[in-house]
C-alpha positions as CSV (number, residue, x, y, z in Angstrom):
1,X,174.6,-238.6,58.1
2,X,172.9,-236.4,55.6
3,X,170.1,-234.1,56.8
4,X,167.6,-232.0,54.8
5,X,169.5,-228.9,56.0
6,X,172.8,-230.5,54.9
7,X,171.3,-231.1,51.5
8,X,170.0,-227.6,51.2
9,X,173.3,-226.1,52.2
10,X,175.2,-228.4,49.8
11,X,172.8,-227.5,46.9
12,X,173.3,-223.8,47.6
13,X,177.1,-224.2,47.6
14,X,177.0,-226.2,44.4
15,X,174.9,-223.5,42.6
16,X,177.0,-220.6,43.8
17,X,179.9,-219.2,41.9
18,X,181.6,-218.1,45.1
19,X,184.4,-219.9,46.8
20,X,184.1,-218.5,50.4
21,X,181.0,-218.8,52.5
22,X,180.1,-217.5,56.0
23,X,177.6,-219.1,58.4
24,X,175.4,-216.0,57.8
25,X,175.0,-217.0,54.1
26,X,172.8,-219.8,55.3
27,X,170.9,-218.1,58.1
28,X,167.6,-218.2,56.1
29,X,167.8,-222.0,56.2
30,X,168.0,-222.6,59.9
31,X,169.2,-221.2,63.3
32,X,172.7,-220.1,64.0
33,X,173.7,-223.2,66.0
34,X,171.9,-225.6,63.7
35,X,173.7,-224.2,60.6
36,X,177.0,-224.2,62.4
37,X,176.6,-227.9,63.4
38,X,175.6,-228.9,59.9
39,X,178.6,-227.0,58.4
40,X,180.8,-228.8,60.9
41,X,179.5,-232.1,59.7
42,X,180.2,-231.1,56.1
43,X,183.7,-230.1,57.0
44,X,184.3,-233.4,58.8
45,X,183.1,-235.2,55.6
46,X,185.9,-233.3,53.8
47,X,183.3,-231.8,51.4
48,X,184.1,-228.3,52.6
49,X,187.3,-226.8,53.9
50,X,187.4,-224.4,56.9
51,X,190.0,-221.8,56.3
52,X,189.5,-219.6,59.3
53,X,187.7,-219.2,62.6
54,X,185.9,-216.0,63.4
55,X,186.0,-212.8,61.5
């Protein structure tokens, strides 16, 4: 399922030259939990790879 938040996150990732992203990089797009759930969906779709948990 693709949400508008998911699309905005995917667009931001595609436009970025960076390889590593934190949840905080998307904090202006939605709340902490909402961004986390959306990133989880993107990871399950194998479009993003989670390399670590916590910092």
